[in-house]
OpenMM code with the backbone's topology and positions (N, CA, C; nanometers):
from openmm import Vec3, app, unit

residues = "MET LYS THR PRO ILE LEU ALA LEU ALA ALA ALA ALA VAL LEU ALA LEU ALA GLY CYS GLU THR GLN ASN GLN THR GLN ALA THR ALA VAL GLY ALA ALA THR GLY ALA ALA ILE GLY GLY LEU THR THR GLY SER LEU GLY GLY ALA VAL ILE GLY GLY ALA THR GLY ALA ALA ALA GLY ASN LEU ILE GLY ARG ALA ALA ASP ALA GLN GLY GLN CYS ILE TYR GLN ARG PRO ASN GLY THR ARG TYR ARG ALA ALA CYS PRO".split()
positions = [
    Vec3(1.7456, 1.9433, -2.6022),
    Vec3(1.7839, 2.0339, -2.6521),
    Vec3(1.7736, 2.1501, -2.5480),
    Vec3(1.6874, 2.1423, -2.4719),
    Vec3(1.6609, 2.2385, -2.3372),
    Vec3(1.7784, 2.2423, -2.2376),
    Vec3(1.8412, 2.1239, -2.2148),
    Vec3(1.9196, 2.1190, -2.0918),
    Vec3(2.0588, 2.1949, -2.1446),
    Vec3(2.1105, 2.1465, -2.2532),
    Vec3(2.2322, 2.2476, -2.2839),
    Vec3(2.2077, 2.3942, -2.2908),
    Vec3(2.1053, 2.4075, -2.3301),
    Vec3(2.0754, 2.5769, -2.3275),
    Vec3(2.1107, 2.6445, -2.1930),
    Vec3(2.0152, 2.5575, -2.1184),
    Vec3(1.9928, 2.6068, -1.9660),
    Vec3(2.1499, 2.5938, -1.8946),
    Vec3(2.2411, 2.4900, -1.9477),
    Vec3(2.3497, 2.4816, -1.8626),
    Vec3(2.4423, 2.5992, -1.9273),
    Vec3(2.4382, 2.5962, -2.0532),
    Vec3(2.4983, 2.7339, -2.0790),
    Vec3(2.4667, 2.8742, -2.0417),
    Vec3(2.3380, 2.9130, -1.9996),
    Vec3(2.2972, 3.0182, -1.9331),
    Vec3(2.3323, 3.0134, -1.8198),
    Vec3(2.3387, 2.8872, -1.7409),
    Vec3(2.3739, 2.9031, -1.6144),
    Vec3(2.5325, 2.9488, -1.5812),
    Vec3(2.6167, 2.8783, -1.6861),
    Vec3(2.7545, 2.8957, -1.6627),
    Vec3(2.7861, 3.0427, -1.7120),
    Vec3(2.6905, 3.1121, -1.7873),
    Vec3(2.7399, 3.2730, -1.8244),
    Vec3(2.6992, 3.3411, -1.6955),
    Vec3(2.5610, 3.2917, -1.6548),
    Vec3(2.5330, 3.3892, -1.5113),
    Vec3(2.6481, 3.3521, -1.4039),
    Vec3(2.7133, 3.2500, -1.3729),
    Vec3(2.7785, 3.2427, -1.2778),
    Vec3(2.9425, 3.2857, -1.3384),
    Vec3(2.9614, 3.3132, -1.4450),
    Vec3(3.0953, 3.3663, -1.5130),
    Vec3(3.0828, 3.5234, -1.4624),
    Vec3(2.9541, 3.5957, -1.4590),
    Vec3(2.9154, 3.7274, -1.4585),
    Vec3(2.9067, 3.7620, -1.2923),
    Vec3(2.8585, 3.6609, -1.2211),
    Vec3(2.8149, 3.6747, -1.1060),
    Vec3(2.9005, 3.7330, -0.9629),
    Vec3(3.0345, 3.7353, -0.9911),
    Vec3(3.1370, 3.7563, -0.9107),
    Vec3(3.1237, 3.9070, -0.8487),
    Vec3(3.1179, 3.9008, -0.7421),
    Vec3(3.1183, 4.0599, -0.6970),
    Vec3(3.0062, 4.1512, -0.7248),
    Vec3(2.9018, 4.0907, -0.7306),
    Vec3(2.7813, 4.1663, -0.7954),
    Vec3(2.6763, 4.1853, -0.6691),
    Vec3(2.5786, 4.2579, -0.6968),
    Vec3(2.4694, 4.2995, -0.6162),
    Vec3(2.3506, 4.2110, -0.6546),
    Vec3(2.2493, 4.2112, -0.5706),
    Vec3(2.1169, 4.1283, -0.6244),
    Vec3(2.0597, 4.1603, -0.7318),
    Vec3(2.0355, 4.3022, -0.7941),
    Vec3(2.0016, 4.3492, -0.8601),
    Vec3(2.0732, 4.2891, -1.0028),
    Vec3(2.2178, 4.2938, -0.9999),
    Vec3(2.3120, 4.2699, -1.1166),
    Vec3(2.2725, 4.1206, -1.1525),
    Vec3(2.2911, 4.0351, -1.0458),
    Vec3(2.2814, 3.8888, -1.0349),
    Vec3(2.1396, 3.8462, -1.0993),
    Vec3(2.0147, 3.9054, -1.0599),
    Vec3(1.8852, 3.8682, -1.1095),
    Vec3(1.8824, 3.9175, -1.2574),
    Vec3(1.9317, 4.0500, -1.2699),
    Vec3(1.9305, 4.1272, -1.4396),
    Vec3(2.0309, 4.0148, -1.5403),
    Vec3(2.1207, 3.9674, -1.4765),
    Vec3(2.2085, 3.8917, -1.5546),
    Vec3(2.1427, 3.7572, -1.6055),
    Vec3(2.0677, 3.6794, -1.5008),
    Vec3(2.0291, 3.5396, -1.5282),
    Vec3(1.9024, 3.5836, -1.6090),
    Vec3(1.8095, 3.6739, -1.5908),
    Vec3(1.7203, 3.6847, -1.6688),
    Vec3(1.7675, 3.7044, -1.8304),
    Vec3(1.8556, 3.8324, -1.8475),
    Vec3(1.9077, 3.8473, -1.9549),
    Vec3(1.9368, 3.7107, -2.0574),
    Vec3(2.0404, 3.6469, -1.9693),
    Vec3(2.0762, 3.5005, -2.0056),
    Vec3(1.9875, 3.4201, -2.0794),
    Vec3(1.8648, 3.3754, -1.9684),
    Vec3(1.7810, 3.3124, -2.0024),
    Vec3(1.6908, 3.3633, -2.1375),
    Vec3(1.6668, 3.4997, -2.1364),
    Vec3(1.5928, 3.5297, -2.2476),
    Vec3(1.6889, 3.5374, -2.3726),
    Vec3(1.8088, 3.5975, -2.3659),
    Vec3(1.8698, 3.5839, -2.4976),
    Vec3(1.9097, 3.4287, -2.5456),
    Vec3(1.9171, 3.3378, -2.4507),
    Vec3(1.9348, 3.1948, -2.5047),
    Vec3(1.7816, 3.1720, -2.5518),
    Vec3(1.6653, 3.1851, -2.5160),
    Vec3(1.5660, 3.1313, -2.5496),
    Vec3(1.5568, 3.2176, -2.7102),
    Vec3(1.5769, 3.3426, -2.7243),
    Vec3(1.5390, 3.4074, -2.8744),
    Vec3(1.6529, 3.3640, -2.9570),
    Vec3(1.7780, 3.3500, -2.9030),
    Vec3(1.8707, 3.2872, -3.0052),
    Vec3(1.8325, 3.1723, -3.0596),
    Vec3(1.8092, 3.0999, -2.9645),
    Vec3(1.7705, 2.9492, -2.9965),
    Vec3(1.6728, 2.9358, -3.0671),
    Vec3(1.5500, 3.0230, -3.0574),
    Vec3(1.4273, 3.0424, -3.1451),
    Vec3(1.4419, 3.0872, -3.2756),
    Vec3(1.5179, 3.1594, -3.2798),
    Vec3(1.5203, 3.2415, -3.4455),
    Vec3(1.6437, 3.1790, -3.5064),
    Vec3(1.7301, 3.1157, -3.4600),
    Vec3(1.8336, 3.0391, -3.5605),
    Vec3(1.7908, 2.9064, -3.5354),
    Vec3(1.7577, 2.8355, -3.4416),
    Vec3(1.7083, 2.7151, -3.4657),
    Vec3(1.8558, 2.6212, -3.4466),
    Vec3(1.9340, 2.6603, -3.3741),
    Vec3(2.0488, 2.5986, -3.3425),
    Vec3(2.1242, 2.6121, -3.1963),
    Vec3(2.1986, 2.5516, -3.1596),
    Vec3(2.2614, 2.5540, -3.0232),
    Vec3(2.3599, 2.6854, -3.0265),
    Vec3(2.4248, 2.7240, -3.1337),
    Vec3(2.5114, 2.8110, -3.1426),
    Vec3(2.4280, 2.9480, -3.1361),
    Vec3(2.3243, 2.9569, -3.1881),
    Vec3(2.2458, 3.0843, -3.1840),
    Vec3(2.2101, 3.0927, -3.0338),
    Vec3(2.1742, 2.9864, -2.9504),
    Vec3(2.1486, 2.9968, -2.8054),
    Vec3(2.2629, 3.0415, -2.7367),
    Vec3(2.3617, 2.9765, -2.7590),
    Vec3(2.5027, 3.0330, -2.6971),
    Vec3(2.5121, 3.1807, -2.7185),
    Vec3(2.5169, 3.2261, -2.8572),
    Vec3(2.5460, 3.3341, -2.8479),
    Vec3(2.4348, 3.4612, -2.7885),
    Vec3(2.3112, 3.3926, -2.8355),
    Vec3(2.1895, 3.4889, -2.7563),
    Vec3(2.2004, 3.4912, -2.5997),
    Vec3(2.2440, 3.3811, -2.5439),
    Vec3(2.2731, 3.3666, -2.3846),
    Vec3(2.3911, 3.4491, -2.3221),
    Vec3(2.5074, 3.4564, -2.3862),
    Vec3(2.6186, 3.5497, -2.3423),
    Vec3(2.5811, 3.6981, -2.3740),
    Vec3(2.5098, 3.7270, -2.4908),
    Vec3(2.4803, 3.8741, -2.5338),
    Vec3(2.3780, 3.9149, -2.4435),
    Vec3(2.2699, 3.8260, -2.3998),
    Vec3(2.1687, 3.8685, -2.2785),
    Vec3(2.2207, 3.8733, -2.1586),
    Vec3(2.3070, 3.7919, -2.1272),
    Vec3(2.4009, 3.8074, -1.9881),
    Vec3(2.4595, 3.9493, -1.9676),
    Vec3(2.5675, 3.9685, -2.0603),
    Vec3(2.6182, 4.0891, -2.0665),
    Vec3(2.5044, 4.2278, -2.0551),
    Vec3(2.4149, 4.2152, -2.1513),
    Vec3(2.3340, 4.3263, -2.1260),
    Vec3(2.2530, 4.3177, -2.0041),
    Vec3(2.2116, 4.2126, -1.9395),
    Vec3(2.1440, 4.2105, -1.8294),
    Vec3(2.2169, 4.2673, -1.7098),
    Vec3(2.3603, 4.2346, -1.7215),
    Vec3(2.4612, 4.2665, -1.6211),
    Vec3(2.4743, 4.4451, -1.6465),
    Vec3(2.4704, 4.4841, -1.7487),
    Vec3(2.4729, 4.6254, -1.7865),
    Vec3(2.3573, 4.6808, -1.6995),
    Vec3(2.2420, 4.6549, -1.7300),
    Vec3(2.1048, 4.7125, -1.6694),
    Vec3(2.1040, 4.6716, -1.5209),
    Vec3(2.1387, 4.5671, -1.4750),
    Vec3(2.1303, 4.5514, -1.3227),
    Vec3(2.2548, 4.6568, -1.2641),
    Vec3(2.3494, 4.6849, -1.3065),
    Vec3(2.4532, 4.7700, -1.2599),
    Vec3(2.3831, 4.9177, -1.2833),
    Vec3(2.3062, 4.9342, -1.3815),
    Vec3(2.2596, 5.0810, -1.4056),
    Vec3(2.1508, 5.1047, -1.3108),
    Vec3(2.0873, 4.9968, -1.2792),
    Vec3(1.9951, 5.0162, -1.1551),
    Vec3(2.0319, 5.0374, -1.0320),
    Vec3(2.1447, 4.9740, -1.0132),
    Vec3(2.2099, 5.0180, -0.8651),
    Vec3(2.2752, 5.1463, -0.8371),
    Vec3(2.2920, 5.1777, -0.9709),
    Vec3(2.3623, 5.3215, -0.9788),
    Vec3(2.2623, 5.4416, -0.9583),
    Vec3(2.1700, 5.4175, -0.9495),
    Vec3(2.0683, 5.5420, -0.9490),
    Vec3(2.1071, 5.6084, -0.8198),
    Vec3(2.0994, 5.7388, -0.8491),
    Vec3(2.1408, 5.8514, -0.7314),
    Vec3(2.3092, 5.8571, -0.7039),
    Vec3(2.4001, 5.7895, -0.8142),
    Vec3(2.5178, 5.8171, -0.8083),
    Vec3(2.5882, 5.8715, -0.9290),
    Vec3(2.6760, 5.9300, -0.9084),
    Vec3(2.7553, 5.9637, -1.0139),
    Vec3(2.8912, 5.9431, -1.0276),
    Vec3(2.9474, 5.9541, -1.1573),
    Vec3(3.0953, 5.9081, -1.1464),
    Vec3(3.1840, 5.9980, -1.1705),
    Vec3(3.2810, 6.0274, -1.0784),
    Vec3(3.3851, 6.1467, -1.0845),
    Vec3(3.5039, 6.0878, -1.1176),
    Vec3(3.5673, 6.1830, -1.1751),
    Vec3(3.7177, 6.1498, -1.2172),
    Vec3(3.8174, 6.2259, -1.1449),
    Vec3(3.9230, 6.1724, -1.0770),
    Vec3(4.0251, 6.2200, -1.0001),
    Vec3(4.1199, 6.2923, -1.1222),
    Vec3(4.2214, 6.3981, -1.0744),
    Vec3(4.3267, 6.4589, -1.1425),
    Vec3(4.4237, 6.3103, -1.2214),
    Vec3(4.4317, 6.2314, -1.1543),
    Vec3(4.5402, 6.1255, -1.2168),
    Vec3(4.4352, 6.0377, -1.3151),
    Vec3(4.3105, 6.0746, -1.3332),
    Vec3(4.2537, 5.9918, -1.4385),
    Vec3(4.1594, 5.8519, -1.3860),
    Vec3(4.1773, 5.8141, -1.2574),
    Vec3(4.1009, 5.7106, -1.2049),
    Vec3(3.9531, 5.7675, -1.1772),
    Vec3(3.8679, 5.6876, -1.1802),
    Vec3(3.7372, 5.7143, -1.1577),
    Vec3(3.6697, 5.6529, -1.0483),
    Vec3(3.5821, 5.7224, -0.9977),
    Vec3(3.5030, 5.6443, -0.8628),
    Vec3(3.3500, 5.7130, -0.8654),
    Vec3(3.2558, 5.6352, -0.7983),
    Vec3(3.1448, 5.6629, -0.7828),
    Vec3(3.1130, 5.6940, -0.6401),
    Vec3(3.0005, 5.7995, -0.6574),
    Vec3(2.9509, 5.8799, -0.5130),
    Vec3(2.8348, 5.9423, -0.5261),
    Vec3(2.7492, 5.9809, -0.4318),
    Vec3(2.6270, 6.0404, -0.4125),
    Vec3(2.6452, 6.1797, -0.5020),
    Vec3(2.5354, 6.1779, -0.5739),
    Vec3(2.5304, 6.2927, -0.6839),
    Vec3(2.4870, 6.4006, -0.5990),
    Vec3(2.5385, 6.5426, -0.6509),
    Vec3(2.5134, 6.6415, -0.5473),
    Vec3(2.3785, 6.7202, -0.5513),
] * unit.nanometer
topology = app.Topology()
chain = topology.addChain("A")
for resn in residues:
    res = topology.addResidue(resn, chain)
    for name in ("N", "CA", "C"):
        topology.addAtom(name, app.Element.getBySymbol(name[0]), res)
């Protein structure tokens, strides 16, 4: 039972790991593993573990991005595109 859960968590981490920093990768991995464990334990099924792992990976990725963006602000150009730069 643990092998499929770990394989799915690893797949989720790899899917979200492209073009990421170390904080994002670590947070994604921790989120996926934690989500899979919680989902699997609360539902007692593989499906719950998969959904929990995917949700945890997404949440961990967002947390990692927020950690990397400290001291950074998001600005919007007149044409509507956005960019990140140091806050004033």
